[in-house]
N, CA and C of each residue as an Amber inpcrd file, in Angstrom:
protein
   531
  26.0820000  -5.7600000 -27.1300000  25.6590000  -4.5020000 -27.7160000
  24.1580000  -4.3540000 -27.4870000  23.7770000  -3.2060000 -26.9650000
  22.3650000  -2.9280000 -26.6930000  21.7890000  -2.1300000 -27.8510000
  20.6890000  -2.6110000 -28.3950000  20.0020000  -1.9070000 -29.4760000
  19.0280000  -0.9210000 -28.8470000  19.3790000   0.3640000 -28.8620000
  18.5750000   1.4010000 -28.2060000  17.1890000   1.5530000 -28.8260000
  17.0330000   1.1460000 -30.0730000  15.7250000   1.2480000 -30.7220000
  14.7330000   0.2510000 -30.1410000  15.2410000  -0.7950000 -29.4890000
  14.3580000  -1.8280000 -28.9500000  14.0620000  -1.6480000 -27.4650000
  14.6650000  -0.6460000 -26.8370000  14.4220000  -0.3960000 -25.4210000
  13.1100000   0.3700000 -25.2800000  12.2350000  -0.1470000 -24.4800000
  10.9430000   0.5050000 -24.2450000  10.9540000   1.0630000 -22.8380000
  10.7300000   2.3490000 -22.7260000  10.6670000   2.9920000 -21.4260000
   9.2050000   3.2320000 -21.0830000   8.6890000   2.5810000 -20.0480000
   7.2870000   2.7750000 -19.6810000   7.0300000   4.2080000 -19.2100000
   5.8570000   4.6940000 -19.4660000   5.4420000   6.0180000 -19.0250000
   4.2780000   5.8370000 -18.0680000   4.3730000   6.4450000 -16.9070000
   3.3120000   6.3610000 -15.9060000   2.3890000   7.5550000 -16.0860000
   1.1020000   7.2930000 -16.2400000   0.1140000   8.3660000 -16.3140000
  -0.3060000   8.6750000 -14.8850000   0.0070000   9.8750000 -14.4070000
  -0.2200000  10.2200000 -13.0010000  -1.6340000  10.6820000 -12.6920000
  -2.4860000  10.8290000 -13.6500000  -3.8970000  11.1790000 -13.4490000
  -4.1070000  12.1740000 -12.3130000  -3.4590000  13.3200000 -12.3740000
  -3.6710000  14.3230000 -11.3350000  -5.0670000  14.9030000 -11.4900000
  -5.9160000  14.6060000 -10.5660000  -7.2970000  15.0700000 -10.5940000
  -7.6050000  15.5870000  -9.2020000  -7.4910000  16.8820000  -9.0130000
  -7.6390000  17.4620000  -7.6780000  -9.0620000  17.3720000  -7.1350000
 -10.0330000  17.1950000  -8.0090000 -11.4170000  17.1270000  -7.5480000
 -11.7690000  15.7530000  -7.0080000 -11.0640000  14.7400000  -7.4530000
 -11.3840000  13.3810000  -7.0750000 -10.3210000  12.8360000  -6.1380000
 -10.7040000  12.5400000  -4.9090000  -9.7610000  11.9170000  -3.9910000
 -10.4950000  10.8600000  -3.1780000  -9.7520000   9.8650000  -2.7860000
 -10.2860000   8.7730000  -1.9900000  -9.3750000   8.5790000  -0.7930000
  -9.8900000   7.9080000   0.2210000  -9.0670000   7.6180000   1.3870000
  -8.0720000   6.5050000   1.0920000  -8.5100000   5.4940000   0.3230000
  -7.7120000   4.2830000   0.1240000  -7.6370000   3.9310000  -1.3570000
  -6.4710000   3.4760000  -1.7700000  -6.2880000   2.9260000  -3.1070000
  -5.9500000   1.4540000  -2.9470000  -6.7190000   0.5920000  -3.5950000
  -6.4080000  -0.8380000  -3.6310000  -5.6100000  -1.0580000  -4.9110000
  -4.3200000  -1.2970000  -4.7680000  -3.4130000  -1.4620000  -5.9090000
  -3.1470000  -2.9480000  -6.1150000  -3.5080000  -3.4660000  -7.2960000
  -3.3920000  -4.8960000  -7.5500000  -3.0220000  -5.1520000  -9.0090000
  -2.6930000  -6.3980000  -9.3140000  -2.5200000  -6.8800000 -10.6860000
  -3.6280000  -7.8890000 -10.9680000  -3.7520000  -8.2950000 -12.2250000
  -4.8650000  -9.1710000 -12.5940000  -4.8540000 -10.4990000 -11.8440000
  -3.6690000 -10.9840000 -11.4350000  -3.6150000 -12.2610000 -10.7220000
  -4.1230000 -12.1710000  -9.2830000  -4.4080000 -10.9690000  -8.8080000
  -4.8980000 -10.8120000  -7.4340000  -6.2190000 -10.0360000  -7.3760000
  -6.9170000  -9.9700000  -8.4890000  -8.1760000  -9.2140000  -8.5350000
  -9.2170000  -9.7830000  -7.5560000  -9.2340000 -11.0950000  -7.3770000
 -10.1980000 -11.7010000  -6.4620000 -10.0210000 -11.1870000  -5.0280000
  -8.8010000 -10.9570000  -4.6110000  -8.5490000 -10.4150000  -3.2710000
  -8.9390000  -8.9390000  -3.2340000  -8.6490000  -8.2140000  -4.3050000
  -9.0430000  -6.8040000  -4.3910000 -10.5590000  -6.6670000  -4.2480000
 -11.2960000  -7.6000000  -4.8170000 -12.7610000  -7.5510000  -4.7210000
 -13.2440000  -7.8420000  -3.3010000 -12.5760000  -8.7510000  -2.5910000
 -12.9150000  -9.0140000  -1.1870000 -12.6610000  -7.7520000  -0.3550000
 -11.5140000  -7.1070000  -0.5830000 -11.1960000  -5.8690000   0.1350000
 -12.1950000  -4.7730000  -0.2140000 -12.5510000  -4.6880000  -1.4680000
 -13.5110000  -3.6820000  -1.9320000 -14.8500000  -3.8340000  -1.2090000
 -15.3300000  -5.0540000  -1.1370000 -16.6010000  -5.3300000  -0.4600000
 -16.5300000  -4.9450000   1.0220000 -15.4230000  -5.2730000   1.6590000
 -15.2360000  -4.9640000   3.0800000 -15.1920000  -3.4580000   3.3050000
 -14.4080000  -2.7350000   2.4950000 -14.3090000  -1.2830000   2.6600000
 -15.6450000  -0.6060000   2.4020000 -16.3840000  -1.1130000   1.4330000
 -17.7140000  -0.5620000   1.1460000 -18.6330000  -0.7590000   2.3530000
 -18.5960000  -1.9570000   2.9630000 -19.4270000  -2.2400000   4.1390000
 -19.0420000  -1.3840000   5.3430000 -17.7740000  -0.9760000   5.4140000
 -17.2970000  -0.1390000   6.5190000 -17.3860000   1.3500000   6.1890000
 -17.9650000   1.6850000   5.0320000 -18.1210000   3.0780000   4.5690000
 -16.7800000   3.8090000   4.4600000 -15.7720000   3.0910000   4.0070000
 -14.4620000   3.6920000   3.7770000 -14.3640000   4.0100000   2.2850000
 -14.0380000   5.2460000   1.9720000 -13.9500000   5.7150000   0.5970000
 -12.6930000   5.1310000  -0.0610000 -12.8420000   4.4420000  -1.1940000
 -11.7050000   3.7750000  -1.8200000 -11.8230000   3.7800000  -3.3350000
 -10.7270000   3.4290000  -3.9600000 -10.6670000   3.2400000  -5.4030000
  -9.8550000   1.9840000  -5.6670000 -10.3110000   1.1590000  -6.6120000
  -9.5580000  -0.0220000  -7.0300000  -8.7860000   0.3180000  -8.2950000
  -7.5540000  -0.2010000  -8.3960000  -6.7360000   0.1320000  -9.5530000
  -5.8480000  -1.0480000  -9.9340000  -5.9990000  -1.5220000 -11.1730000
  -5.0600000  -2.5040000 -11.7010000  -3.8320000  -1.7140000 -12.1240000
  -2.8700000  -1.6230000 -11.2370000  -1.7070000  -0.7550000 -11.4020000
  -0.8070000  -1.2100000 -12.5410000  -0.9200000  -2.4520000 -12.9630000
  -0.0490000  -2.9600000 -14.0230000  -0.3180000  -2.3180000 -15.3770000
  -1.4060000  -1.5550000 -15.4920000  -1.7060000  -0.9310000 -16.7810000
  -1.0180000   0.4210000 -16.9730000  -0.2330000   0.8520000 -16.0100000
   0.5690000   2.0590000 -16.1850000  -0.0920000   3.3430000 -15.7440000
  -1.1880000   3.2480000 -15.0290000  -1.8450000   4.4530000 -14.5220000
  -1.9820000   4.3230000 -13.0140000  -1.8370000   5.4500000 -12.3310000
  -2.0180000   5.4080000 -10.8790000  -2.6000000   6.7190000 -10.3940000
  -3.3870000   6.6200000  -9.3520000  -3.9370000   7.8210000  -8.7210000
  -3.5000000   7.8700000  -7.2630000  -2.3280000   7.3090000  -6.9640000
  -1.8850000   7.2250000  -5.5720000  -1.6590000   8.5970000  -4.9450000
  -1.4570000   9.6320000  -5.7480000  -1.2510000  10.9620000  -5.1770000
  -2.5360000  11.5410000  -4.5920000  -3.6860000  10.9580000  -4.9210000
  -4.9650000  11.4710000  -4.4410000  -5.5440000  10.6710000  -3.2830000
  -4.7300000   9.8520000  -2.6320000  -5.2220000   9.0210000  -1.5330000
  -4.3670000   9.2140000  -0.2900000  -4.8790000   8.7250000   0.8340000
  -4.1360000   8.7740000   2.0900000  -3.4010000   7.4750000   2.3680000
  -3.9030000   6.3780000   1.7970000  -3.3800000   5.0490000   2.1110000
  -3.4390000   4.1730000   0.8630000  -2.3970000   3.3630000   0.6550000
  -2.3520000   2.4380000  -0.4770000  -2.2980000   1.0090000   0.0670000
  -3.2360000   0.1790000  -0.3830000  -3.1910000  -1.2460000  -0.0640000
  -2.4800000  -1.9330000  -1.2200000  -1.2990000  -2.4560000  -0.9660000
  -0.4710000  -3.0960000  -1.9820000  -0.7230000  -4.5960000  -1.9050000
  -1.4050000  -5.1470000  -2.9020000  -1.6770000  -6.5880000  -2.9100000
  -0.5140000  -7.2710000  -3.6210000   0.3290000  -7.9170000  -2.8250000
   1.5790000  -8.4940000  -3.3300000   1.3370000  -9.7890000  -4.0950000
   2.0090000  -9.8930000  -5.2440000   1.9930000 -11.1180000  -6.0270000
   3.2340000 -11.1340000  -6.9060000   3.4940000 -12.2720000  -7.5160000
   4.6470000 -12.3830000  -8.4170000   4.4920000 -11.4010000  -9.5780000
   3.2950000 -11.3280000 -10.1400000   3.0420000 -10.3990000 -11.2490000
   3.2840000  -8.9580000 -10.8050000   2.8680000  -8.6110000  -9.6000000
   3.0520000  -7.2480000  -9.0930000   4.5410000  -6.9190000  -8.9940000
   5.3130000  -7.8480000  -8.4350000   6.7450000  -7.6010000  -8.2630000
   7.4620000  -7.4860000  -9.6110000   7.0070000  -8.2110000 -10.6070000
   7.6670000  -8.2040000 -11.9160000   7.2380000  -7.0380000 -12.8020000
   6.2270000  -6.2930000 -12.4040000   5.6860000  -5.2350000 -13.2540000
   6.3420000  -3.8920000 -12.9450000   6.9170000  -3.2930000 -13.9580000
   7.5990000  -2.0070000 -13.7980000   6.6290000  -0.9110000 -13.3390000
   5.4190000  -0.9100000 -13.8730000   4.4430000   0.1220000 -13.5140000
   4.0760000   0.0420000 -12.0340000   3.9420000  -1.1750000 -11.5310000
   3.6130000  -1.3550000 -10.1100000   4.7470000  -0.8200000  -9.2420000
   5.9690000  -1.1340000  -9.6370000   7.1240000  -0.6330000  -8.8830000
   7.1390000   0.8940000  -8.9000000   6.9150000   1.4840000 -10.0580000
   6.9230000   2.9400000 -10.1760000   5.8180000   3.5650000  -9.3310000
   4.6480000   2.9390000  -9.3060000   3.5320000   3.4750000  -8.5170000
   3.8480000   3.4400000  -7.0230000   4.4490000   2.3510000  -6.5530000
   4.7980000   2.2510000  -5.1360000   5.9210000   3.2250000  -4.7930000
   6.8840000   3.3760000  -5.6820000   7.9450000   4.3630000  -5.4560000
   7.3560000   5.7690000  -5.3770000   6.3930000   6.0650000  -6.2360000
   5.7240000   7.3720000  -6.1930000   4.9920000   7.5480000  -4.8590000
   4.2540000   6.5330000  -4.4440000   3.5310000   6.6020000  -3.1660000
   4.5060000   6.8030000  -2.0080000   5.6290000   6.0910000  -2.0420000
   6.6500000   6.2640000  -0.9860000   7.2010000   7.6810000  -0.9860000
   7.5050000   8.1970000  -2.1770000   8.0800000   9.5470000  -2.2530000
   7.0840000  10.6050000  -1.7990000   5.7980000  10.3010000  -1.9120000
   4.7560000  11.2360000  -1.4670000   4.3610000  10.9690000  -0.0130000
   5.0840000  10.0640000   0.6390000   4.8960000   9.7400000   2.0550000
   3.4860000   9.2170000   2.3570000   2.9690000   8.4010000   1.4700000
   1.6660000   7.7700000   1.6790000   1.8470000   6.5560000   2.5840000
   0.8440000   6.2830000   3.3890000   0.8590000   5.0470000   4.1690000
   0.5990000   3.9000000   3.2050000   1.4890000   2.9140000   3.2000000
   1.3590000   1.7580000   2.3130000   1.2320000   0.5180000   3.1790000
   0.1430000  -0.2220000   2.9690000  -0.1020000  -1.4330000   3.7480000
   0.0100000  -2.6330000   2.8070000   1.0540000  -3.4740000   2.9910000
   1.2240000  -4.6470000   2.1310000   0.2870000  -5.7850000   2.5470000
  -0.2190000  -6.4880000   1.5380000  -1.1090000  -7.6240000   1.7740000
  -0.5790000  -8.8180000   0.9880000  -0.2960000  -9.9080000   1.6870000
   0.1760000 -11.1400000   1.0590000  -1.0270000 -12.0120000   0.7250000
  -1.0330000 -12.5900000  -0.4720000  -2.1830000 -13.4070000  -0.8820000
  -1.8180000 -14.8780000  -1.0620000  -0.5460000 -15.2180000  -0.8320000
  -0.0920000 -16.5650000  -1.0920000   1.0720000 -16.8820000  -0.1560000
   0.9560000 -17.9550000   0.6060000   2.0230000 -18.3290000   1.5420000
   3.3390000 -18.6530000   0.8330000   3.2630000 -19.1850000  -0.3680000
   4.4680000 -19.6100000  -1.0820000   5.2320000 -18.4510000  -1.7190000
   4.5680000 -17.3290000  -1.9590000   5.2280000 -16.2170000  -2.6350000
   6.2080000 -15.5280000  -1.6940000   7.4460000 -15.4650000  -2.1230000
   8.4920000 -14.7680000  -1.3710000   9.1140000 -13.7300000  -2.2990000
   8.8900000 -12.4430000  -2.0400000   9.4960000 -11.4270000  -2.9000000
  11.0190000 -11.5090000  -2.8490000  11.6450000 -11.2790000  -3.9920000
  13.1080000 -11.3810000  -4.0500000  13.7570000 -10.1460000  -4.6490000
  12.9840000  -9.2480000  -5.1870000  13.5450000  -8.0960000  -5.8940000
  13.2280000  -6.8290000  -5.1120000  12.8330000  -5.7720000  -5.7690000
  12.5460000  -4.4830000  -5.1380000  11.4860000  -4.6020000  -4.0480000
  10.5310000  -5.4930000  -4.2410000   9.4540000  -5.6470000  -3.2580000
  10.0030000  -6.1890000  -1.9420000  10.9910000  -7.0750000  -2.0060000
  11.6190000  -7.6020000  -0.7880000  12.2970000  -6.4770000  -0.0120000
  12.9700000  -5.5830000  -0.7070000  13.6180000  -4.4420000  -0.0420000
  12.5870000  -3.5110000   0.5800000  11.5040000  -3.2760000  -0.1480000
  10.4430000  -2.4120000   0.3630000   9.8180000  -3.0010000   1.6290000
   9.6400000  -4.3140000   1.6630000   8.9590000  -4.9730000   2.7800000
   9.8220000  -5.1660000   4.0220000  11.1180000  -4.9810000   3.8880000
  12.0260000  -5.2410000   5.0070000  11.5500000  -4.5250000   6.2660000
  11.2310000  -5.2970000   7.2800000  10.8200000  -4.7540000   8.5680000
   9.3700000  -4.2920000   8.6330000   8.5960000  -4.4670000   7.5760000
   7.2040000  -4.0210000   7.5850000   6.2660000  -5.1480000   7.9990000
   5.2120000  -4.7600000   8.6710000   4.1360000  -5.6810000   9.0000000
   3.2600000  -5.8250000   7.7690000   2.9100000  -7.0460000   7.4050000
   1.9720000  -7.2210000   6.2990000   0.8340000  -8.1220000   6.7530000
  -0.2410000  -8.0730000   6.0160000  -1.4350000  -8.8430000   6.3360000
  -1.5750000  -9.9550000   5.3130000  -2.0440000 -11.1230000   5.7650000
  -2.2090000 -12.2610000   4.8640000  -3.7080000 -12.4730000   4.6260000
  -4.1200000 -12.2020000   3.3860000  -5.5080000 -12.4090000   2.9770000
  -5.4630000 -13.3300000   1.7560000  -5.8050000 -14.6050000   1.9410000
  -5.6900000 -15.5700000   0.8440000  -7.0290000 -15.8830000   0.1940000
  -8.0980000 -15.7860000   0.9640000  -9.4450000 -16.0090000   0.4360000
 -10.4360000 -15.4630000   1.4650000 -11.6950000 -15.4410000   1.1000000
 -12.7080000 -14.8280000   1.9620000 -12.8510000 -15.5750000   3.2920000
 -12.8540000 -16.8900000   3.2160000 -13.0090000 -17.6880000   4.4400000
 -11.8800000 -17.4120000   5.4280000 -10.6510000 -17.4500000   4.9520000
  -9.4900000 -17.2060000   5.8080000  -9.4900000 -15.7710000   6.3390000
  -9.8590000 -14.8340000   5.4920000  -9.8190000 -13.4180000   5.8730000
 -10.7540000 -13.1070000   7.0400000 -11.8900000 -13.7750000   7.0690000
 -12.8940000 -13.4570000   8.0820000 -12.9750000 -14.4730000   9.2110000
 -12.1480000 -15.5220000   9.1750000 -12.1990000 -16.4960000  10.2660000
 -11.6020000 -15.8640000  11.5220000 -12.3110000 -16.0330000  12.6120000
 -11.9010000 -15.4320000  13.8880000 -10.8420000 -16.2850000  14.5410000
  -9.8490000 -15.6320000  15.1130000  -8.8260000 -16.3550000  15.8570000
  -9.4530000 -16.8370000  17.1640000  -9.0230000 -17.9880000  17.6250000
  -9.6710000 -18.6760000  18.7420000  -9.9020000 -17.8020000  19.9670000
  -8.8580000 -17.2730000  20.5530000  -8.9970000 -16.5540000  21.8090000
  -9.3990000 -15.0960000  21.6160000  -8.9380000 -14.4900000  20.5290000
  -9.1270000 -13.0550000  20.3550000 -10.4510000 -12.6820000  19.7080000
 -11.0890000 -13.6150000  19.0250000 -12.3170000 -13.3360000  18.2760000
 -12.1120000 -12.1620000  17.3270000 -10.9780000 -12.1610000  16.6740000
 -10.5700000 -11.0860000  15.7810000  -9.9980000 -11.7190000  14.5240000
 -10.4330000 -11.2930000  13.3620000  -9.9440000 -11.8890000  12.1120000
  -8.8300000 -11.0490000  11.4990000  -8.1690000 -11.6190000  10.4880000
  -7.1570000 -10.8710000   9.7310000  -7.7870000  -9.6160000   9.1280000
  -8.9980000  -9.7500000   8.6220000  -9.6650000  -8.6010000   7.9960000
  -9.9680000  -7.5220000   9.0380000 -10.3470000  -7.9200000  10.2460000
 -10.5730000  -6.9370000  11.3190000  -9.2890000  -6.1540000  11.5960000
  -8.1760000  -6.8750000  11.6890000  -6.8830000  -6.2260000  11.9340000
  -6.5120000  -5.2910000  10.7920000  -6.7430000  -5.7360000   9.5670000
  -6.4300000  -4.9160000   8.4000000  -7.2780000  -3.6510000   8.3730000
  -8.5650000  -3.7800000   8.6400000  -9.4500000  -2.6030000   8.6550000
  -9.0000000  -1.6150000   9.7260000  -8.6080000  -2.1150000  10.8900000
  -8.0870000  -1.2270000  11.9380000  -6.8520000  -0.4710000  11.4480000
  -5.9560000  -1.1820000  10.7750000  -4.7370000  -0.5460000  10.2420000
  -5.0830000   0.5090000   9.1920000  -6.0790000   0.2250000   8.3720000
  -6.5080000   1.1830000   7.3490000  -7.0740000   2.4400000   8.0040000
  -7.9010000   2.2790000   9.0000000  -8.5050000   3.4290000   9.6890000
  -7.4120000   4.2850000  10.3350000  -6.4370000   3.6490000  10.9440000
  -5.3190000   4.3940000  11.5430000  -4.5400000   5.1340000  10.4560000
  -4.2680000   4.4580000   9.3320000  -3.5020000   5.0870000   8.2420000
  -4.2450000   6.2830000   7.6510000  -5.5560000   6.1980000   7.5700000
  -6.3580000   7.3000000   7.0190000  -6.3550000   8.4970000   7.9710000
  -6.4950000   8.2170000   9.2490000  -6.6410000   9.2950000  10.2330000
  -5.3280000   9.8730000  10.7330000  -4.2320000   9.1420000  10.5290000
  -2.9310000   9.6170000  10.9860000  -1.9230000   9.5280000   9.8500000
  -2.0120000  10.4480000   8.8970000  -1.0780000  10.4090000   7.7640000
   0.3520000  10.6450000   8.2360000   1.3000000  10.1880000   7.4280000
   2.7160000  10.3660000   7.7570000   3.0550000  11.8480000   7.7070000
   3.8310000  12.3290000   8.6630000   4.2580000  13.7320000   8.5950000
   5.2720000  13.9270000   7.4740000   5.3620000  15.1510000   6.9890000
   6.3750000  15.4410000   5.9710000   7.7470000  15.2920000   6.6130000
   8.7820000  15.2350000   5.7930000  10.1340000  15.1060000   6.3370000
  10.4770000  16.3020000   7.2260000  10.0480000  17.4990000   6.8300000
  10.3060000  18.6960000   7.6330000   9.6030000  18.6150000   8.9840000
   8.3500000  18.1610000   8.9880000   7.6030000  18.0220000  10.2390000
   8.2430000  16.9760000  11.1460000   8.6310000  15.8510000  10.5550000
   9.2710000  14.7890000  11.3440000  10.5900000  15.2710000  11.9290000
  11.3600000  16.0040000  11.1380000  12.6430000  16.5230000  11.6150000
  12.4300000  17.5350000  12.7370000  11.4320000  18.4100000  12.6000000
  11.1420000  19.4050000  13.6340000  10.7390000  18.7200000  14.9430000
   9.9220000  17.6630000  14.8520000   9.5160000  16.9280000  16.0530000
  10.7120000  16.2470000  16.7150000  11.5980000  15.6890000  15.9050000
  12.7890000  15.0470000  16.4410000  13.6810000  16.0700000  17.1500000
  13.8660000  17.2220000  16.5430000  14.6930000  18.2780000  17.1460000
  14.0870000  18.7360000  18.4630000  12.7610000  18.9500000  18.4960000
  12.0910000  19.3380000  19.7390000  12.2780000  18.2850000  20.8230000
  12.1390000  17.0330000  20.4400000  12.3010000  15.9390000  21.3940000
  13.7270000  15.9020000  21.9410000  14.7080000  16.0630000  21.0730000
  16.1060000  16.0560000  21.5150000  16.4040000  17.2480000  22.4240000
  15.8490000  18.4220000  22.0980000  16.0430000  19.6020000  22.9510000
  15.4740000  19.3720000  24.3430000  14.2950000  18.7450000  24.4140000
  13.6820000  18.4560000  25.7110000  14.5540000  17.4960000  26.5160000
  15.1180000  16.4840000  25.8380000  15.9950000  15.5400000  26.5250000
  17.2470000  16.2190000  27.0470000  17.7960000  17.1170000  26.2580000
  19.0000000  17.8590000  26.6720000  18.6750000  18.7510000  27.8650000
  17.5220000  19.4370000  27.8300000  17.1200000  20.3170000  28.9230000
  16.9030000  19.5500000  30.2230000  16.4650000  18.2950000  30.1290000
  16.2150000  17.4900000  31.3110000  17.5100000  17.0810000  32.0070000
  18.6240000  17.0650000  31.2980000  19.8990000  16.6620000  31.8840000
  20.6220000  17.8150000  32.4270000
């Protein structure tokens, strides 16, 4: 028997503020704040407009950004507010870039489904993030910044736009035959 008086339904505060928008939202929980601060410092140095948000507190401004950096952790996966914020970002067709902070963490719930087939970046600490790969002279952070710049400059098309492009492409293929 479920006692309905004891069920707590979280409420997400959507903070719709049309005057305030940023290119990037760094979405994290308290267990990954140190990585959020490394990302914050890097984005500031690259002059990329961003906002940091501890999403576990039930507030999100993901509707006012072009790209969401999702810092994955066990706490993030277990938090209902974080899940709701990512679902909102997905429904608004925001570019979401997952960042792994721990080799041992393996998502098993909604986050695992979300990550299926996605490229993610591994940022575990400052030293690892900025260490250059031997032959490429390119770090994980360099790759991540490139992905962020692409996500900011090439937002996802709406479903209608994507469908129209697909139809045009199919028509061209049919005409060629």
